[in-house]
Backbone and ligand atoms as CSV (ligand in chain L), in Angstrom:
chain,resi,resn,atom,element,x,y,z
A,1,MET,N,N,-9.645,11.286,-14.366
A,1,MET,CA,C,-8.312,10.750,-14.212
A,1,MET,C,C,-7.660,10.457,-15.540
A,2,THR,N,N,-8.021,11.215,-16.529
A,2,THR,CA,C,-7.258,11.084,-17.753
A,2,THR,C,C,-5.913,11.707,-17.475
A,3,SER,N,N,-4.904,10.911,-17.642
A,3,SER,CA,C,-3.582,11.421,-17.308
A,3,SER,C,C,-2.740,11.319,-18.555
A,4,ALA,N,N,-2.971,12.230,-19.437
A,4,ALA,CA,C,-2.345,12.158,-20.738
A,4,ALA,C,C,-0.856,12.461,-20.689
A,5,ASN,N,N,-0.446,13.210,-19.701
A,5,ASN,CA,C,0.959,13.602,-19.742
A,5,ASN,C,C,1.675,13.453,-18.414
A,6,GLY,N,N,2.971,13.377,-18.538
A,6,GLY,CA,C,3.956,13.551,-17.491
A,6,GLY,C,C,3.663,12.932,-16.154
A,7,SER,N,N,3.754,13.734,-15.121
A,7,SER,CA,C,3.828,13.228,-13.768
A,7,SER,C,C,2.581,12.477,-13.335
A,8,SER,N,N,1.407,12.920,-13.763
A,8,SER,CA,C,0.228,12.244,-13.247
A,8,SER,C,C,0.129,10.818,-13.786
A,9,SER,N,N,0.526,10.602,-15.052
A,9,SER,CA,C,0.457,9.238,-15.556
A,9,SER,C,C,1.519,8.361,-14.885
A,10,ASN,N,N,2.633,8.960,-14.573
A,10,ASN,CA,C,3.661,8.231,-13.849
A,10,ASN,C,C,3.145,7.819,-12.469
A,11,THR,N,N,2.473,8.734,-11.806
A,11,THR,CA,C,1.914,8.453,-10.494
A,11,THR,C,C,0.885,7.335,-10.580
A,12,GLU,N,N,0.082,7.380,-11.612
A,12,GLU,CA,C,-0.937,6.361,-11.780
A,12,GLU,C,C,-0.313,4.985,-12.022
A,13,LYS,N,N,0.763,4.975,-12.751
A,13,LYS,CA,C,1.472,3.717,-13.006
A,13,LYS,C,C,1.995,3.127,-11.697
A,14,THR,N,N,2.532,3.981,-10.867
A,14,THR,CA,C,3.036,3.518,-9.573
A,14,THR,C,C,1.892,2.976,-8.726
A,15,LEU,N,N,0.779,3.682,-8.776
A,15,LEU,CA,C,-0.394,3.241,-8.028
A,15,LEU,C,C,-0.826,1.846,-8.493
A,16,GLU,N,N,-0.823,1.654,-9.783
A,16,GLU,CA,C,-1.203,0.349,-10.322
A,16,GLU,C,C,-0.196,-0.722,-9.926
A,17,ALA,N,N,1.073,-0.349,-9.917
A,17,ALA,CA,C,2.104,-1.307,-9.524
A,17,ALA,C,C,1.937,-1.709,-8.057
A,18,MET,N,N,1.601,-0.750,-7.210
A,18,MET,CA,C,1.428,-1.044,-5.786
A,18,MET,C,C,0.155,-1.856,-5.531
A,19,LYS,N,N,-0.867,-1.574,-6.311
A,19,LYS,CA,C,-2.110,-2.367,-6.238
A,19,LYS,C,C,-1.805,-3.816,-6.605
A,20,SER,N,N,-1.096,-3.971,-7.701
A,20,SER,CA,C,-0.784,-5.301,-8.187
A,20,SER,C,C,0.115,-6.053,-7.193
A,21,PHE,N,N,1.116,-5.355,-6.647
A,21,PHE,CA,C,1.973,-5.965,-5.625
A,21,PHE,C,C,1.119,-6.438,-4.447
A,22,SER,N,N,0.209,-5.567,-3.974
A,22,SER,CA,C,-0.581,-5.884,-2.777
A,22,SER,C,C,-1.475,-7.099,-3.014
A,23,GLU,N,N,-2.075,-7.161,-4.183
A,23,GLU,CA,C,-2.950,-8.296,-4.494
A,23,GLU,C,C,-2.143,-9.593,-4.562
A,24,THR,N,N,-1.026,-9.528,-5.235
A,24,THR,CA,C,-0.194,-10.724,-5.377
A,24,THR,C,C,0.353,-11.176,-4.030
A,25,TYR,N,N,0.788,-10.207,-3.238
A,25,TYR,CA,C,1.402,-10.564,-1.952
A,25,TYR,C,C,0.357,-11.118,-0.976
A,26,ALA,N,N,-0.860,-10.563,-1.013
A,26,ALA,CA,C,-1.924,-11.086,-0.153
A,26,ALA,C,C,-2.203,-12.551,-0.500
A,27,LYS,N,N,-2.270,-12.830,-1.797
A,27,LYS,CA,C,-2.549,-14.208,-2.220
A,27,LYS,C,C,-1.413,-15.135,-1.798
A,28,ARG,N,N,-0.197,-14.644,-1.970
A,28,ARG,CA,C,0.951,-15.488,-1.661
A,28,ARG,C,C,1.051,-15.785,-0.158
A,29,THR,N,N,0.634,-14.846,0.674
A,29,THR,CA,C,0.790,-15.017,2.122
A,29,THR,C,C,-0.502,-15.466,2.799
A,30,ASP,N,N,-1.548,-15.708,1.988
A,30,ASP,CA,C,-2.836,-16.102,2.546
A,30,ASP,C,C,-3.347,-15.073,3.561
A,31,THR,N,N,-3.251,-13.822,3.166
A,31,THR,CA,C,-3.815,-12.745,3.981
A,31,THR,C,C,-4.879,-12.031,3.145
A,32,TYR,N,N,-5.689,-11.224,3.830
A,32,TYR,CA,C,-6.837,-10.592,3.170
A,32,TYR,C,C,-6.849,-9.090,3.415
A,33,PHE,N,N,-7.540,-8.387,2.526
A,33,PHE,CA,C,-7.693,-6.954,2.701
A,33,PHE,C,C,-8.771,-6.686,3.753
A,34,CYS,N,N,-8.736,-5.487,4.266
A,34,CYS,CA,C,-9.661,-5.069,5.328
A,34,CYS,C,C,-11.110,-5.085,4.826
A,35,ILE,N,N,-12.034,-5.356,5.745
A,35,ILE,CA,C,-13.448,-5.296,5.369
A,35,ILE,C,C,-13.827,-3.895,4.885
A,36,ASP,N,N,-13.097,-2.887,5.346
A,36,ASP,CA,C,-13.330,-1.518,4.866
A,36,ASP,C,C,-12.309,-1.206,3.770
A,37,PRO,N,N,-12.730,-1.211,2.499
A,37,PRO,CA,C,-11.757,-1.045,1.408
A,37,PRO,C,C,-11.045,0.305,1.417
A,38,SER,N,N,-11.596,1.295,2.119
A,38,SER,CA,C,-10.895,2.584,2.144
A,38,SER,C,C,-9.593,2.477,2.933
A,39,VAL,N,N,-9.530,1.555,3.886
A,39,VAL,CA,C,-8.271,1.325,4.625
A,39,VAL,C,C,-7.211,0.824,3.652
A,40,THR,N,N,-7.579,-0.179,2.870
A,40,THR,CA,C,-6.658,-0.752,1.880
A,40,THR,C,C,-6.216,0.321,0.887
A,41,ALA,N,N,-7.182,1.109,0.431
A,41,ALA,CA,C,-6.884,2.141,-0.570
A,41,ALA,C,C,-5.914,3.189,-0.023
A,42,VAL,N,N,-6.118,3.594,1.218
A,42,VAL,CA,C,-5.234,4.614,1.822
A,42,VAL,C,C,-3.806,4.083,1.925
A,43,VAL,N,N,-3.660,2.830,2.314
A,43,VAL,CA,C,-2.309,2.277,2.476
A,43,VAL,C,C,-1.626,2.135,1.108
A,44,ILE,N,N,-2.357,1.640,0.126
A,44,ILE,CA,C,-1.771,1.494,-1.218
A,44,ILE,C,C,-1.377,2.865,-1.772
A,45,GLU,N,N,-2.222,3.831,-1.565
A,45,GLU,CA,C,-1.902,5.201,-2.001
A,45,GLU,C,C,-0.634,5.709,-1.292
A,46,GLY,N,N,-0.516,5.424,-0.002
A,46,GLY,CA,C,0.671,5.860,0.757
A,46,GLY,C,C,1.940,5.170,0.273
A,47,LEU,N,N,1.827,3.890,-0.026
A,47,LEU,CA,C,2.981,3.148,-0.555
A,47,LEU,C,C,3.422,3.728,-1.892
A,48,ALA,N,N,2.445,4.021,-2.748
A,48,ALA,CA,C,2.763,4.569,-4.070
A,48,ALA,C,C,3.407,5.947,-3.942
A,49,ARG,N,N,2.928,6.721,-3.008
A,49,ARG,CA,C,3.486,8.064,-2.800
A,49,ARG,C,C,4.962,7.966,-2.385
A,50,HIS,N,N,5.244,7.055,-1.460
A,50,HIS,CA,C,6.639,6.875,-1.031
A,50,HIS,C,C,7.498,6.330,-2.163
A,51,LYS,N,N,6.932,5.426,-2.935
A,51,LYS,CA,C,7.687,4.863,-4.064
A,51,LYS,C,C,8.069,5.984,-5.044
A,52,ASP,N,N,7.129,6.877,-5.302
A,52,ASP,CA,C,7.412,8.004,-6.198
A,52,ASP,C,C,8.418,8.976,-5.584
A,53,GLU,N,N,8.237,9.264,-4.304
A,53,GLU,CA,C,9.096,10.272,-3.660
A,53,GLU,C,C,10.485,9.760,-3.347
A,54,LEU,N,N,10.542,8.489,-2.918
A,54,LEU,CA,C,11.793,7.977,-2.348
A,54,LEU,C,C,12.421,6.847,-3.162
A,55,GLY,N,N,11.653,6.319,-4.096
A,55,GLY,CA,C,12.154,5.197,-4.883
A,55,GLY,C,C,11.871,3.844,-4.258
A,56,SER,N,N,11.349,3.844,-3.028
A,56,SER,CA,C,11.000,2.595,-2.352
A,56,SER,C,C,9.656,2.749,-1.637
A,57,PRO,N,N,8.891,1.656,-1.562
A,57,PRO,CA,C,7.590,1.732,-0.897
A,57,PRO,C,C,7.739,1.628,0.628
A,58,LEU,N,N,8.271,2.676,1.210
A,58,LEU,CA,C,8.422,2.721,2.665
A,58,LEU,C,C,7.036,2.681,3.316
A,59,CYS,N,N,6.922,1.958,4.417
A,59,CYS,CA,C,5.624,1.816,5.090
A,59,CYS,C,C,5.005,3.197,5.358
A,60,PRO,N,N,3.759,3.400,4.944
A,60,PRO,CA,C,3.153,4.725,5.095
A,60,PRO,C,C,2.519,4.967,6.461
A,61,CYS,N,N,2.564,3.982,7.350
A,61,CYS,CA,C,1.824,4.117,8.613
A,61,CYS,C,C,2.723,4.472,9.787
A,62,ARG,N,N,3.894,4.963,9.489
A,62,ARG,CA,C,4.827,5.284,10.569
A,62,ARG,C,C,5.378,6.682,10.370
A,63,HIS,N,N,5.868,7.231,11.483
A,63,HIS,CA,C,6.541,8.526,11.389
A,63,HIS,C,C,8.053,8.288,11.336
A,64,TYR,N,N,8.721,8.996,10.453
A,64,TYR,CA,C,10.179,8.840,10.321
A,64,TYR,C,C,10.866,10.185,10.492
A,65,GLU,N,N,11.959,10.166,11.220
A,65,GLU,CA,C,12.782,11.378,11.318
A,65,GLU,C,C,13.489,11.625,9.994
A,66,ASP,N,N,13.927,10.526,9.385
A,66,ASP,CA,C,14.727,10.643,8.166
A,66,ASP,C,C,14.310,9.535,7.201
A,67,LYS,N,N,13.457,9.883,6.269
A,67,LYS,CA,C,12.903,8.866,5.373
A,67,LYS,C,C,13.974,8.216,4.502
A,68,GLU,N,N,14.928,9.029,4.038
A,68,GLU,CA,C,15.980,8.471,3.166
A,68,GLU,C,C,16.774,7.389,3.906
A,69,ALA,N,N,17.081,7.674,5.180
A,69,ALA,CA,C,17.841,6.709,5.978
A,69,ALA,C,C,17.026,5.440,6.195
A,70,GLU,N,N,15.724,5.599,6.392
A,70,GLU,CA,C,14.860,4.426,6.597
A,70,GLU,C,C,14.806,3.549,5.350
A,71,VAL,N,N,14.767,4.199,4.201
A,71,VAL,CA,C,14.767,3.435,2.951
A,71,VAL,C,C,16.044,2.610,2.864
A,72,LYS,N,N,17.153,3.212,3.225
A,72,LYS,CA,C,18.435,2.487,3.165
A,72,LYS,C,C,18.455,1.331,4.163
A,73,ALA,N,N,17.882,1.575,5.342
A,73,ALA,CA,C,17.873,0.530,6.375
A,73,ALA,C,C,17.004,-0.657,5.927
A,74,ALA,N,N,15.990,-0.370,5.109
A,74,ALA,CA,C,15.164,-1.395,4.455
A,74,ALA,C,C,14.179,-2.125,5.370
A,75,TYR,N,N,14.285,-1.937,6.672
A,75,TYR,CA,C,13.422,-2.678,7.602
A,75,TYR,C,C,11.944,-2.422,7.314
A,76,TRP,N,N,11.602,-1.146,7.016
A,76,TRP,CA,C,10.204,-0.768,6.805
A,76,TRP,C,C,9.846,-0.614,5.338
A,77,ASN,N,N,10.661,-1.148,4.445
A,77,ASN,CA,C,10.239,-1.184,3.050
A,77,ASN,C,C,9.236,-2.324,2.888
A,78,CYS,N,N,8.119,-2.029,2.293
A,78,CYS,CA,C,7.032,-3.009,2.189
A,78,CYS,C,C,7.369,-4.113,1.186
A,79,PRO,N,N,7.176,-5.379,1.519
A,79,PRO,CA,C,6.703,-5.907,2.796
A,79,PRO,C,C,7.811,-5.839,3.857
A,80,CYS,N,N,7.479,-5.231,4.977
A,80,CYS,CA,C,8.468,-4.985,6.036
A,80,CYS,C,C,8.881,-6.299,6.715
A,81,VAL,N,N,9.891,-6.186,7.568
A,81,VAL,CA,C,10.400,-7.383,8.245
A,81,VAL,C,C,9.328,-8.038,9.133
A,82,PRO,N,N,8.571,-7.283,9.954
A,82,PRO,CA,C,7.533,-7.952,10.767
A,82,PRO,C,C,6.517,-8.725,9.918
A,83,MET,N,N,6.188,-8.183,8.749
A,83,MET,CA,C,5.263,-8.898,7.866
A,83,MET,C,C,5.925,-10.149,7.318
A,84,ARG,N,N,7.135,-9.998,6.845
A,84,ARG,CA,C,7.797,-11.158,6.232
A,84,ARG,C,C,8.053,-12.249,7.259
A,85,GLU,N,N,8.363,-11.841,8.479
A,85,GLU,CA,C,8.714,-12.851,9.483
A,85,GLU,C,C,7.504,-13.411,10.224
A,86,ARG,N,N,6.510,-12.539,10.505
A,86,ARG,CA,C,5.423,-12.968,11.393
A,86,ARG,C,C,4.032,-12.624,10.873
A,87,LYS,N,N,3.929,-12.196,9.623
A,87,LYS,CA,C,2.644,-11.764,9.068
A,87,LYS,C,C,1.998,-10.679,9.929
A,88,GLU,N,N,2.819,-9.751,10.398
A,88,GLU,CA,C,2.298,-8.618,11.165
A,88,GLU,C,C,2.344,-7.359,10.305
A,89,CYS,N,N,1.168,-6.923,9.876
A,89,CYS,CA,C,1.060,-5.674,9.109
A,89,CYS,C,C,0.227,-4.708,9.936
A,90,HIS,N,N,0.907,-3.758,10.579
A,90,HIS,CA,C,0.162,-2.850,11.465
A,90,HIS,C,C,-0.655,-1.823,10.677
A,91,CYS,N,N,-0.447,-1.742,9.348
A,91,CYS,CA,C,-1.265,-0.852,8.507
A,91,CYS,C,C,-2.613,-1.472,8.180
A,92,MET,N,N,-2.774,-2.745,8.462
A,92,MET,CA,C,-3.978,-3.489,8.094
A,92,MET,C,C,-4.170,-3.581,6.584
A,93,LEU,N,N,-3.049,-3.654,5.872
A,93,LEU,CA,C,-3.138,-3.937,4.435
A,93,LEU,C,C,-3.273,-5.450,4.243
A,94,PHE,N,N,-2.422,-6.188,4.938
A,94,PHE,CA,C,-2.446,-7.659,4.859
A,94,PHE,C,C,-2.910,-8.201,6.211
A,95,ILE,N,N,-4.089,-8.806,6.215
A,95,ILE,CA,C,-4.681,-9.243,7.486
A,95,ILE,C,C,-4.902,-10.755,7.456
A,96,THR,N,N,-4.495,-11.408,8.523
A,96,THR,CA,C,-4.679,-12.863,8.574
A,96,THR,C,C,-6.166,-13.171,8.798
A,97,PRO,N,N,-6.636,-14.313,8.266
A,97,PRO,CA,C,-8.084,-14.590,8.273
A,97,PRO,C,C,-8.687,-14.675,9.679
A,98,ASP,N,N,-7.889,-14.922,10.692
A,98,ASP,CA,C,-8.431,-15.042,12.052
A,98,ASP,C,C,-8.735,-13.671,12.674
A,99,ASN,N,N,-8.347,-12.597,11.988
A,99,ASN,CA,C,-8.537,-11.251,12.527
A,99,ASN,C,C,-9.931,-10.727,12.166
A,100,ASP,N,N,-10.609,-10.102,13.135
A,100,ASP,CA,C,-11.970,-9.600,12.907
A,100,ASP,C,C,-12.058,-8.578,11.776
A,101,PHE,N,N,-10.958,-7.903,11.476
A,101,PHE,CA,C,-10.976,-6.880,10.429
A,101,PHE,C,C,-10.745,-7.451,9.032
A,102,ALA,N,N,-10.436,-8.735,8.953
A,102,ALA,CA,C,-10.169,-9.332,7.647
A,102,ALA,C,C,-11.452,-9.455,6.844
A,103,GLY,N,N,-11.426,-8.982,5.596
A,103,GLY,CA,C,-12.536,-9.215,4.692
A,103,GLY,C,C,-12.296,-10.511,3.936
A,104,ASP,N,N,-12.987,-10.689,2.822
A,104,ASP,CA,C,-12.795,-11.911,2.044
A,104,ASP,C,C,-12.150,-11.612,0.691
A,105,LYS,N,N,-11.554,-10.425,0.555
A,105,LYS,CA,C,-10.992,-10.030,-0.739
A,105,LYS,C,C,-9.476,-9.912,-0.716
A,106,GLN,N,N,-8.911,-10.256,-1.867
A,106,GLN,CA,C,-7.474,-10.059,-2.080
A,106,GLN,C,C,-7.280,-9.197,-3.331
A,107,ASP,N,N,-8.330,-8.487,-3.669
A,107,ASP,CA,C,-8.305,-7.582,-4.832
A,107,ASP,C,C,-8.984,-6.279,-4.454
A,108,ILE,N,N,-8.577,-5.220,-5.147
A,108,ILE,CA,C,-9.235,-3.924,-4.970
A,108,ILE,C,C,-9.254,-3.248,-6.344
A,109,THR,N,N,-10.284,-2.454,-6.607
A,109,THR,CA,C,-10.336,-1.810,-7.922
A,109,THR,C,C,-9.549,-0.495,-7.908
A,110,MET,N,N,-9.090,-0.100,-9.084
A,110,MET,CA,C,-8.407,1.189,-9.204
A,110,MET,C,C,-9.366,2.320,-8.836
A,111,GLU,N,N,-10.650,2.136,-9.137
A,111,GLU,CA,C,-11.633,3.178,-8.825
A,111,GLU,C,C,-11.652,3.470,-7.330
A,112,GLU,N,N,-11.612,2.400,-6.530
A,112,GLU,CA,C,-11.641,2.612,-5.079
A,112,GLU,C,C,-10.394,3.363,-4.603
A,113,ILE,N,N,-9.267,2.996,-5.196
A,113,ILE,CA,C,-8.011,3.641,-4.779
A,113,ILE,C,C,-8.003,5.112,-5.208
A,114,ILE,N,N,-8.434,5.347,-6.424
A,114,ILE,CA,C,-8.401,6.719,-6.946
A,114,ILE,C,C,-9.391,7.615,-6.197
A,115,LYS,N,N,-10.514,7.041,-5.818
A,115,LYS,CA,C,-11.494,7.800,-5.029
A,115,LYS,C,C,-10.849,8.305,-3.735
A,116,VAL,N,N,-10.125,7.422,-3.088
A,116,VAL,CA,C,-9.449,7.809,-1.854
A,116,VAL,C,C,-8.360,8.841,-2.119
A,117,ARG,N,N,-7.627,8.639,-3.199
A,117,ARG,CA,C,-6.551,9.573,-3.510
A,117,ARG,C,C,-7.113,10.979,-3.726
A,118,GLU,N,N,-8.220,11.036,-4.418
A,118,GLU,CA,C,-8.817,12.353,-4.678
A,118,GLU,C,C,-9.344,12.987,-3.402
A,119,SER,N,N,-9.877,12.169,-2.510
A,119,SER,CA,C,-10.384,12.749,-1.261
A,119,SER,C,C,-9.218,13.224,-0.394
A,120,LEU,N,N,-8.069,12.536,-0.473
A,120,LEU,CA,C,-6.897,12.966,0.299
A,120,LEU,C,C,-6.316,14.258,-0.279
A,121,ALA,N,N,-6.354,14.343,-1.595
A,121,ALA,CA,C,-5.794,15.535,-2.243
A,121,ALA,C,C,-6.657,16.757,-1.941
A,122,GLY,N,N,-7.871,16.508,-1.502
A,122,GLY,CA,C,-8.765,17.602,-1.116
A,122,GLY,C,C,-9.258,18.319,-2.335
L,1,SF4,S1,S,3.156,-2.711,8.002
L,1,SF4,FE1,FE,4.649,-3.691,6.679
L,1,SF4,S2,S,3.509,-4.998,5.296
L,1,SF4,FE2,FE,2.088,-3.537,6.207
L,1,SF4,S3,S,1.989,-1.831,4.741
L,1,SF4,FE3,FE,3.526,-1.314,6.284
L,1,SF4,S4,S,5.414,-2.065,5.373
L,1,SF4,FE4,FE,3.775,-3.046,4.251
């Protein structure tokens, strides 16, 4: 993952920004990452991909007819309205401690995220 030039280093920066956002937001909302870190990694990777493609971290766990319109509507820009209002994250990125899938971590390593990204890239 040496990304000496251009687009790949930009992508990595976005990934780091989304990781940092997720860690900070979990701490602020008293929510936890999934016991399976690959779930967390996939969602962070999806958020970063949307941020790069669309300029906003549109929720990666939904299907959209028109992504640009959804970004403008802002409802599903992370943290989405259900999360902000009711701590409901259907991606299982932010999980309340009473949920069986909640782990005890509010941090994830870049290595875990990059491992998932590489497996997705095939
Ligand atoms: S469900 Fe909401 S809080 Fe969870 S990843 Fe999607 S946009 Fe973010």
